[in-house]
BADORO-612843 format. One line per field, with one value per atom (N, C-alpha, C): atom name; x negated, y, z. Coordinates in steps of 0.05 Angstrom, whole numbers. Each point is the difference from the previous one (the first is absolute). Layout:
% residues N
a = [CA;...]
u = [X;...]
v = [Y;...]
w = [Z;...]
//
This chain:
% residues 346
a = [N;CA;C;N;CA;C;N;CA;C;N;CA;C;N;CA;C;N;CA;C;N;CA;C;N;CA;C;N;CA;C;N;CA;C;N;CA;C;N;CA;C;N;CA;C;N;CA;C;N;CA;C;N;CA;C;N;CA;C;N;CA;C;N;CA;C;N;CA;C;N;CA;C;N;CA;C;N;CA;C;N;CA;C;N;CA;C;N;CA;C;N;CA;C;N;CA;C;N;CA;C;N;CA;C;N;CA;C;N;CA;C;N;CA;C;N;CA;C;N;CA;C;N;CA;C;N;CA;C;N;CA;C;N;CA;C;N;CA;C;N;CA;C;N;CA;C;N;CA;C;N;CA;C;N;CA;C;N;CA;C;N;CA;C;N;CA;C;N;CA;C;N;CA;C;N;CA;C;N;CA;C;N;CA;C;N;CA;C;N;CA;C;N;CA;C;N;CA;C;N;CA;C;N;CA;C;N;CA;C;N;CA;C;N;CA;C;N;CA;C;N;CA;C;N;CA;C;N;CA;C;N;CA;C;N;CA;C;N;CA;C;N;CA;C;N;CA;C;N;CA;C;N;CA;C;N;CA;C;N;CA;C;N;CA;C;N;CA;C;N;CA;C;N;CA;C;N;CA;C;N;CA;C;N;CA;C;N;CA;C;N;CA;C;N;CA;C;N;CA;C;N;CA;C;N;CA;C;N;CA;C;N;CA;C;N;CA;C;N;CA;C;N;CA;C;N;CA;C;N;CA;C;N;CA;C;N;CA;C;N;CA;C;N;CA;C;N;CA;C;N;CA;C;N;CA;C;N;CA;C;N;CA;C;N;CA;C;N;CA;C;N;CA;C;N;CA;C;N;CA;C;N;CA;C;N;CA;C;N;CA;C;N;CA;C;N;CA;C;N;CA;C;N;CA;C;N;CA;C;N;CA;C;N;CA;C;N;CA;C;N;CA;C;N;CA;C;N;CA;C;N;CA;C;N;CA;C;N;CA;C;N;CA;C;N;CA;C;N;CA;C;N;CA;C;N;CA;C;N;CA;C;N;CA;C;N;CA;C;N;CA;C;N;CA;C;N;CA;C;N;CA;C;N;CA;C;N;CA;C;N;CA;C;N;CA;C;N;CA;C;N;CA;C;N;CA;C;N;CA;C;N;CA;C;N;CA;C;N;CA;C;N;CA;C;N;CA;C;N;CA;C;N;CA;C;N;CA;C;N;CA;C;N;CA;C;N;CA;C;N;CA;C;N;CA;C;N;CA;C;N;CA;C;N;CA;C;N;CA;C;N;CA;C;N;CA;C;N;CA;C;N;CA;C;N;CA;C;N;CA;C;N;CA;C;N;CA;C;N;CA;C;N;CA;C;N;CA;C;N;CA;C;N;CA;C;N;CA;C;N;CA;C;N;CA;C;N;CA;C;N;CA;C;N;CA;C;N;CA;C;N;CA;C;N;CA;C;N;CA;C;N;CA;C;N;CA;C;N;CA;C;N;CA;C;N;CA;C;N;CA;C;N;CA;C;N;CA;C;N;CA;C;N;CA;C;N;CA;C;N;CA;C;N;CA;C;N;CA;C;N;CA;C;N;CA;C;N;CA;C;N;CA;C;N;CA;C;N;CA;C;N;CA;C;N;CA;C;N;CA;C;N;CA;C;N;CA;C;N;CA;C;N;CA;C;N;CA;C;N;CA;C;N;CA;C;N;CA;C;N;CA;C;N;CA;C;N;CA;C;N;CA;C;N;CA;C;N;CA;C;N;CA;C;N;CA;C;N;CA;C;N;CA;C;N;CA;C;N;CA;C;N;CA;C;N;CA;C;N;CA;C;N;CA;C;N;CA;C;N;CA;C;N;CA;C;N;CA;C;N;CA;C;N;CA;C;N;CA;C;N;CA;C;N;CA;C;N;CA;C;N;CA;C;N;CA;C;N;CA;C;N;CA;C;N;CA;C;N;CA;C;N;CA;C;N;CA;C;N;CA;C;N;CA;C;N;CA;C;N;CA;C;N;CA;C;N;CA;C;N;CA;C;N;CA;C;N;CA;C;N;CA;C;N;CA;C;N;CA;C;N;CA;C;N;CA;C;N;CA;C;N;CA;C;N;CA;C;N;CA;C;N;CA;C;N;CA;C;N;CA;C;N;CA;C;N;CA;C;N;CA;C;N;CA;C;N;CA;C;N;CA;C;N;CA;C;N;CA;C;N;CA;C;N;CA;C;N;CA;C;N;CA;C;N;CA;C;N;CA;C;N;CA;C;N;CA;C;N;CA;C;N;CA;C;N;CA;C;N;CA;C;N;CA;C;N;CA;C;N;CA;C;N;CA;C;N;CA;C;N;CA;C;N;CA;C;N;CA;C;N;CA;C;N;CA;C;N;CA;C;N;CA;C;N;CA;C;N;CA;C;N;CA;C;N;CA;C;N;CA;C;N;CA;C;N;CA;C;N;CA;C;N;CA;C;N;CA;C;N;CA;C;N;CA;C;N;CA;C;N;CA;C;N;CA;C;N;CA;C;N;CA;C;N;CA;C;N;CA;C;N;CA;C;N;CA;C;N;CA;C;N;CA;C;N;CA;C;N;CA;C;N;CA;C;N;CA;C;N;CA;C;N;CA;C;N;CA;C;N;CA;C;N;CA;C;N;CA;C;N;CA;C;N;CA;C;N;CA;C;N;CA;C;N;CA;C;N;CA;C;N;CA;C;N;CA;C;N;CA;C]
u = [-17;17;-17;10;-14;9;-17;7;13;-10;10;22;6;19;27;11;26;-3;-23;-4;3;-11;-2;22;22;24;10;18;11;13;9;16;-15;-27;-15;-14;10;-12;-22;-20;-21;9;-8;8;-17;9;-15;-7;-23;-6;-3;-7;-3;26;23;26;9;-16;9;-6;-15;-7;7;4;3;-20;-6;-18;15;-8;12;-24;0;-22;-27;1;-25;-8;15;-7;21;-9;20;17;26;18;19;5;17;28;11;27;19;25;20;17;1;16;23;7;23;26;22;26;16;-8;14;-16;12;-13;14;-13;13;25;22;25;-3;7;-3;21;-6;18;8;-19;5;8;20;9;6;-18;3;25;7;24;26;1;23;2;-23;0;7;-9;6;30;12;28;17;-10;13;0;-23;-2;18;0;17;30;9;28;5;-19;4;0;-16;-2;25;10;21;29;1;27;12;27;14;-11;-4;-13;-27;-22;-26;-4;-9;-4;-29;-2;-26;-12;17;-10;-15;11;-13;-27;0;-24;-22;7;-19;-11;18;-8;-21;4;-19;-27;1;-24;-18;13;-15;-12;14;-8;-18;-9;-18;-27;-21;-27;-2;-20;-3;-5;-16;-6;26;17;26;18;-1;16;-9;-26;-10;11;2;11;30;14;28;4;-16;1;-2;-19;-5;24;10;23;25;4;24;0;-23;0;3;-12;3;29;14;28;21;-6;20;-7;-25;-9;-4;2;-2;-20;-16;-19;15;-10;13;-2;-22;-3;23;5;22;27;4;26;4;-21;3;3;-14;2;29;14;27;20;-8;18;-2;-25;-5;-3;1;-3;-19;-11;-14;-23;-2;-23;0;23;1;-11;5;-11;-31;-9;-29;-15;10;-14;1;23;3;-20;-2;-18;-29;-6;-27;-7;19;-4;-5;10;-3;-28;-15;-26;-21;-20;-21;-19;-16;-16;-16;-16;-15;18;23;18;14;6;13;-20;-25;-20;-6;-2;-4;23;25;24;-1;-9;-2;-20;-22;-21;10;14;11;20;18;21;-13;-22;-14;-14;-6;-15;16;25;17;22;10;21;-10;17;-7;-18;-25;-18;-11;-23;-13;4;8;4;-27;-17;-27;0;19;0;4;16;5;-25;-15;-25;-19;-3;-19;10;26;11;-6;6;-4;-30;-16;-28;-17;8;-15;8;22;9;0;-7;-1;-28;-2;-26;-13;-25;-14;13;8;13;27;15;26;-3;-21;-5;-7;-16;-7;26;17;25;18;2;16;-10;-26;-11;7;-2;7;29;18;29;7;-12;6;-5;-24;-7;20;7;18;28;10;27;3;-20;3;-20;-16;-19;-19;-7;-19;-18;-25;-18;7;3;7;-20;-26;-21;5;8;4;24;21;24;-8;-16;-8;-16;-18;-16;18;20;18;18;9;20;-10;-26;-12;-25;-12;-24;-20;-24;-21;-8;-6;-9;21;25;22;-2;-5;-3;-24;-22;-24;6;15;6;18;20;18;-15;-17;-16;-19;-10;-17;15;25;17;7;4;8;-23;-24;-23;2;16;4;-26;-16;-26;-1;23;0;-10;-18;-9;23;6;23;-8;-26;-10;10;3;7;-25;-23;-25;-8;-12;-8;-31;-9;-29;-6;-11;-4;-20;-21;-20;12;17;14;19;13;19;-15;-24;-16;-9;-9;-10;23;23;24;8;-1;8;-18;-27;-19;5;7;6;24;21;25;-6;-17;-7;-14;-19;-16;19;18;18;21;7;22;-10;-4;-7;-26;-20;-28;-8;19;-7;20;-9;19;16;27;17;2;11;4;-7;-15;-6;22;21;24;-7;-18;-7;-10;-14;-10;23;20;24;15;4;15;-14;-27;-15;2;-3;1;28;19;28;13;-10;13;-14;-23;-15;-1;2;-3;26;-2;23;11;25;12;-16;-8;-16;-27;-12;-25;3;21;5;5;15;6;-26;-18;-26;-16;2;-13;10;26;12;-11;-4;-11;-29;-15;-28;-2;20;0;0;14;1;-28;-17;-27;-18;4;-17;10;25;13;0;-1;1;28;19;28;14;23;14;12;5;8;26;21;24;-6;-21;-6;-25;-9;-27;-3;18;-4;18;-11;16;-5;12;-5;17;-12;14;14;19;15;30;13;29;14;26;17;-3;1;1;-24;-24;-24;0;9;2;19;24;20;-10;-14;-10;-20;-20;-20;11;19;13;15;14;15;-18;-23;-19;-11;-6;-10;21;24;22;4;-1;5;-22;-25;-22;4;13;4;23;23;24;20;-1;16;30;7;29;11;-16;10;4;-16;3;27;7;25;24;-4;21;5;-21;3;14;-6;13;30;8;28;14;-13;11;5;-19;3;21;4;20;28;3;27;4;-21;0;15;16;14;23;8;23;-9;17;-6;-20;0;-18;-15;-26;-15;2;20;5;-23;-14;-23;-21;-5;-20;9;25;11;-2;9;-1;-28;-17;-28;-14;2;-14;12;27;13;-4;2;-4;-29;-18;-28;-13;9;-12;15;23;17;-14;-19;-15;-29;-6;-28;-2;11;-4;24;24;23;6;-7;3;-17;-25;-18;11;11;11;23;17;23;-10;-21;-11;-11;-15;-12;21;22;21;12;6;12;-20;-25;-20;-4;2;-5;24;24;24;21;-6;17;28;2;26;-8;16;-7;5;-14;4;28;10;28;20;-4;18;-1;-24;-3;14;-2;13;31;10;28;11;-17;9;-2;-17;-6;11;8;10;28;12;26;6;21;10;-19;2;-15;-30;-6;-29;-12;14;-8;-5;19;-2;-26;-8;-24;-24;-2;-23;-2;23;1;-9;9;-8;-30;-12;-29;-15;13;-12;0;15;3;26;17;26;21;1;20;27]
v = [-24;24;25;22;25;14;3;12;27;16;27;4;-23;2;12;-10;10;27;5;25;24;-1;24;3;-15;6;26;12;27;-1;-24;-3;10;-2;10;25;22;26;6;16;7;19;-5;18;25;20;25;3;-11;0;27;20;27;12;-12;11;-12;-19;-15;14;22;13;30;11;29;9;26;11;9;-10;8;9;26;12;-5;1;-3;-29;-19;-28;-15;-19;-14;-19;0;-18;-13;-25;-15;12;4;9;-22;8;-20;-4;-25;-7;-18;-2;-16;15;-16;13;1;-15;1;16;20;17;-1;7;0;18;-10;15;23;25;22;-3;10;-2;-29;-18;-28;-6;-17;-8;-30;-16;-29;-10;12;-9;5;24;6;-19;-5;-18;-29;-9;-27;-2;21;0;0;16;2;-27;-14;-26;-21;1;-18;3;25;5;-11;5;-9;-30;-14;-29;-13;12;-12;6;17;6;-25;0;-23;-6;22;-2;15;-14;12;24;22;24;0;-12;-2;27;19;27;13;-3;13;-14;-27;-15;8;2;8;28;18;28;2;-15;1;-13;-24;-15;14;10;11;28;15;27;3;-23;1;-12;10;-12;-27;-15;-27;3;20;4;7;15;7;-25;-17;-24;-18;-1;-17;10;26;12;-6;1;-7;-29;-18;-28;-4;14;-3;10;23;12;-18;-9;-17;-25;-13;-25;7;22;8;6;12;9;-21;-19;-20;-29;-4;-26;-19;10;-16;14;-16;13;11;22;12;-19;-14;-20;-20;-12;-20;12;25;13;5;8;5;-26;-21;-26;-10;5;-10;19;25;20;2;-4;4;-26;2;-24;5;-22;0;20;14;18;24;9;22;-8;-25;-10;-2;-11;-3;26;20;26;14;-2;13;-12;-27;-13;7;3;8;28;18;27;1;-20;0;-9;-13;-10;22;1;19;-11;16;-10;-25;-3;-25;-25;3;-22;-7;21;-6;-14;9;-13;-28;-4;-27;-19;11;-15;-7;19;-5;-22;0;-20;-28;0;-25;-11;17;-9;-10;13;-8;-27;-9;-24;-23;5;-21;-9;-24;-9;-12;-1;-13;18;-8;16;25;9;24;23;23;23;16;-9;11;30;10;28;18;-10;16;1;-22;-1;21;0;19;29;4;27;12;-15;11;3;-20;2;18;5;18;29;6;28;12;-15;10;9;19;9;-21;4;-19;-1;23;0;-14;4;-13;-30;-10;-29;-11;14;-10;-1;19;0;-23;-5;-22;-26;-4;-25;-4;22;-1;-7;14;-5;-28;-9;-27;-21;2;-19;2;24;6;-12;4;-8;-30;-10;-27;-21;9;-18;-15;13;-11;23;-8;20;2;25;4;-13;2;-12;-30;-14;-29;-6;16;-4;4;20;5;-24;-11;-23;-24;-4;-23;2;25;4;8;5;8;-17;3;-16;14;-10;9;29;12;27;20;-8;18;2;-22;0;18;-3;16;29;8;28;11;-15;9;2;-19;1;24;7;24;25;2;23;1;-24;-1;9;0;10;30;14;29;15;-5;13;19;8;18;28;11;27;19;17;18;29;4;27;9;26;11;8;-2;7;-22;8;-20;-2;-25;-6;-9;18;-5;-23;0;-22;-27;-1;-25;-9;20;-6;-12;11;-11;-29;-3;-26;-21;8;-19;-7;20;-5;-21;2;-19;-28;-1;-26;-13;16;-10;-10;15;-8;-27;-3;-25;-23;6;-21;-8;17;-6;-5;21;-2;-13;5;-7;-27;-17;-26;-21;-25;-22;-5;-1;-3;28;1;25;-2;20;1;16;-14;13;14;-11;11;29;6;28;19;-9;17;4;-22;2;18;-3;16;30;8;28;11;-15;11;1;-16;0;20;11;18;29;5;27;16;26;17;3;10;5;19;24;18;-13;-15;-13;-21;-15;-21;13;22;14;9;10;8;-24;-22;-25;-9;1;-8;17;26;18;-7;-7;-8;-27;-16;-26;3;20;5;6;11;8;-24;-21;-23;-22;4;-20;9;-18;7;5;-8;3;20;10;20;-12;17;-9;-17;8;-17;-29;-5;-27;-11;15;-5;-28;-7;-25;-22;-19;-23;-23;1;-21;-25;-22;-25;-9;16;-5;-2;-16;-4;2;5;-3;22;-9;19;18;-10;17;22;-7;20;23;-8;21;16;-14;14;22;-7;19;23;-7;21;19;-10;17;18;-11;17;23;-7;20;21;-8;19;19;-12;17;21;-7;19;23;-6;19;19;-12;16;-17;2;-17;6;25;7;-12;0;-11;-30;-13;-29;-6;16;-4;7;21;8;-24;-12;-23;-23;-5;-22;6;25;7;-4;9;-3;-29;-17;-29;-13;11;-11;5;21;8;-5;-10;-4;-26;1;-24;-8;-25;-11;-5;8;-5;20;2;19;-15;5;-12;18;-6;17;0;-22;-2;21;3;19;29;5;27;8;-17;6;2;-18;0;26;8;24;25;2;25;5;-21;4;5;-16;2;26;11;24;26;-2;24;21;-7;20;0;-9;0;16;-11;13;-4;-3;-4;23;25;23;-3;-10;-5;-22;-21;-22;9;17;11;16;16;16;-19;-20;-19;-15;-7;-16;16;25;16;3;5;4;-26;-23;-25;-11;5;-13;20;26;20;0;-10;0;3;12;3;-26;-3;-24;0;23;2;-9;7;-9;-30;-11;-29;-14;10;-12;2;22;3;-20;-5;-19;-29;-6;-27;-10;18;-8;13;-7;11;1;15;1;13;-9;12;-6;-23;-7;21;7;21;26;7;25;1;-23;-1;5;-13;3;29;12;28;18;-6;16;-1;-23;-3;16;4;17;30;6;28;12;-16;10;-5;18;-3;13]
w = [0;0;0;-9;2;25;19;26;-3;-19;-2;-21;-14;-22;9;21;10;12;13;15;-18;-24;-16;-20;3;-15;10;-15;8;27;8;25;24;0;24;-8;11;-7;20;-9;18;21;25;22;0;16;3;29;9;29;12;-16;10;10;-9;8;27;11;23;27;-1;25;-1;23;3;21;0;20;24;23;26;17;7;14;-13;-27;-15;-5;11;-3;-16;-18;-16;17;-4;14;-20;4;-19;-1;-24;-3;8;8;7;-25;-9;-24;7;25;8;-6;-2;-6;26;20;26;20;12;19;27;22;26;0;12;2;20;-7;19;22;23;24;5;-2;4;29;3;27;-1;11;-1;13;22;15;-17;-12;-17;-24;-12;-23;8;23;9;5;12;5;-26;-19;-26;-14;1;-13;14;27;15;-8;-2;-8;-28;-18;-28;-3;17;-1;12;22;15;-10;-20;-12;-11;-2;-12;-28;-15;-26;2;-2;4;-18;11;-15;-12;-24;-13;-7;-7;-8;23;24;23;6;-1;5;-20;-25;-21;5;7;4;22;21;23;-8;-11;-6;-21;-21;-22;6;17;5;25;11;22;-8;11;-7;14;-7;12;30;8;28;15;-12;13;2;-20;1;23;5;22;27;3;25;2;-22;0;9;-9;7;30;12;29;15;-7;14;-4;-24;-6;18;2;16;30;8;29;7;-19;7;-6;-18;-7;9;7;8;-24;-24;-24;-19;-14;-18;-24;-11;-23;-24;-3;-22;1;23;2;-5;9;-4;-30;-15;-28;-16;9;-13;1;22;2;-14;-4;-12;-30;-11;-28;-15;-26;-17;-24;-10;-26;-1;-23;-5;20;8;19;27;8;25;-3;-22;-4;0;-14;-1;27;14;26;21;0;18;-7;-25;-9;11;-1;9;30;15;29;9;-18;7;-3;18;-4;-22;-13;-23;4;22;3;3;14;3;-26;-16;-26;-19;0;-17;9;26;11;-8;2;-8;-30;-17;-29;-6;14;-4;10;22;11;-20;-9;-19;-26;-8;-25;1;25;3;13;5;12;-20;4;-17;-25;-20;-26;-17;-3;-16;14;-10;11;-20;11;-18;-1;-18;-2;-5;-17;-7;24;20;24;18;1;16;-11;-27;-13;4;-4;2;28;21;27;6;-5;8;-17;-25;-18;3;14;1;28;20;27;8;18;10;18;6;18;27;11;26;-2;-21;-3;-2;-14;-2;27;16;27;17;-2;15;-9;-26;-11;12;0;11;29;15;29;4;-15;3;-9;-22;-10;21;13;21;24;6;23;-6;-24;-7;-7;-14;-11;12;19;14;-19;-22;-19;-10;-6;-12;-30;-9;-28;-19;7;-17;-3;21;-1;-18;2;-16;-30;-6;-28;-10;17;-9;-5;16;-3;-24;-7;-20;-28;-2;-26;-5;-23;-5;-18;-1;-18;2;-23;-1;11;-3;9;31;13;29;8;-14;5;-2;-21;-4;22;8;21;27;6;25;0;-24;-2;6;-10;6;29;12;29;18;-10;17;5;-16;4;0;-22;-2;-24;-10;-23;8;-17;5;-5;20;-3;-4;-6;-6;-27;-4;-26;-16;13;-13;-20;-22;-20;-1;2;-1;-29;-16;-29;-4;17;-3;6;20;7;-22;-12;-22;-24;-6;-22;7;24;9;-1;11;0;-29;-18;-27;-13;6;-10;11;26;13;-12;-5;-12;-29;-14;-28;1;18;2;9;18;11;-20;-19;-19;-28;-15;-28;-6;17;-7;11;6;11;-9;0;-7;25;-3;23;13;24;13;30;9;29;13;7;12;26;15;27;-2;-22;-4;-3;-16;-4;26;15;25;20;2;19;-6;-26;-7;1;-11;0;27;19;27;19;-8;18;-9;-26;-9;1;3;0;-28;-2;-26;-18;10;-16;-9;19;-6;-23;2;-21;-27;0;-25;-13;15;-11;-9;14;-8;-28;-4;-25;-23;6;-21;-7;21;-5;-14;4;-13;-30;-10;-29;-11;18;-9;-3;17;-1;-18;-9;-17;-29;-19;-28;-10;16;-8;18;-9;16;25;19;27;0;-16;1;-8;-16;-8;15;19;11;13;17;15;-9;-14;-9;18;23;20;-5;4;-5;26;8;24;-7;16;-4;26;-1;24;21;25;23;2;-5;3;-21;-24;-22;9;8;8;24;19;24;-8;-17;-8;-16;-18;-16;19;20;18;16;9;15;-17;-25;-19;-5;-5;-6;24;24;24;3;-7;2;-21;-22;-21;6;9;5;16;26;18;-4;-2;-3;-26;-21;-26;2;16;4;13;21;13;-18;-16;-19;-19;-9;-18;13;25;15;3;5;2;-26;-22;-27;-6;5;-6;17;24;18;-10;-16;-10;-30;-13;-29;-7;-21;-10;18;-2;15;29;19;28;11;26;14;22;2;22;24;17;23;20;2;18;-7;-26;-8;4;-7;5;29;18;29;9;-8;10;-8;-25;-9;11;-2;8;30;17;28;8;-11;8;-10;-22;-11;7;14;5;16;17;15;-7;-24;-10;-26;-22;-26;-19;11;-17;-19;9;-18;-25;4;-23;-18;13;-15;-17;11;-15;-24;4;-22;-22;8;-19;-15;14;-13;-23;5;-22;-23;6;-21;-16;13;-13;-16;10;-12;-10;2;-12;12;25;15;29;16;28;15;22;17;10;8;10;-21;-25;-21;-4;2;-3;23;24;23;-3;-10;-5;-20;-20;-21;9;20;6;27;17;27;5;22;6;30;6;27;20;25;22;-3;-11;-6;-18;-21;-19;15;19;15;17;11;16;-18;-23;-18;-10;-7;-9;23;24;23;5;-4;3;-22;-23;-21;8;21;8;-11;-12;-10;21;19;22;-8]
//
């Protein structure tokens, strides 16, 4: 396969890293690209009482439940959960499970989890039951920060009494396992500075490991792709074109198939433009007959306080239709209302 073949299709647009920061007191600070913001004049007791009334009505008031959950930040939802249980003697999760159904239940319960618990839940779900959902493992581990991965590992052990690394070893195999374990080490450089000498050196290593040898030294790709920052990898890809006789889109013709191929492609795509990767996932979830609700919920909830604004921008640029319009065409009812709310369309 050509590692960069899919990457350089029009679907993945180059990001503009200089737009990601603003100056605060003369120092660069990351911009906020989430669509969900803390609710002003927040009162956990009032919200808990409102939710209790909506849940205990003869006919559950879904509109009220949605309004509270979608318009509160994750941190605020955690406070509501504590107050709800203290005042009713019942967990909010259990109350919503008995009151809601289907996709609305799933997305509401997802919103009640804090990020590390939601990610740990996603990884557990991806490795349990019939078959392993490899794309979810890669998505979570390739897009979270080092600190977030450390938190996920801690919560996973706490919740499921198993080490995440051991579960990955049991449920995957070969080079794919090696790549996931490398990501789990949480050793990715998170600096925005670019080391040009290192980029040139890495480009030569990748050339020797791929094009310039019989077979493929996959370990070299795994090592570099799991440790370098997005900006650093982008510079490495540019230098690769200088050491290779062919253009970058055709540069690496690795003889890899299956999970490791998809894993490396996803890591590369994320280094190029993470928001575009998620926009593509949402598009594919709603394309054709049927909708992959798991993907919609996973991406919309996990990115709502991270970069969903960027994802919405990329979606329109890539598919010439807004994410909100796509949701309106593909979903319905209260579930649709939650997804639109997470887009910032209250």
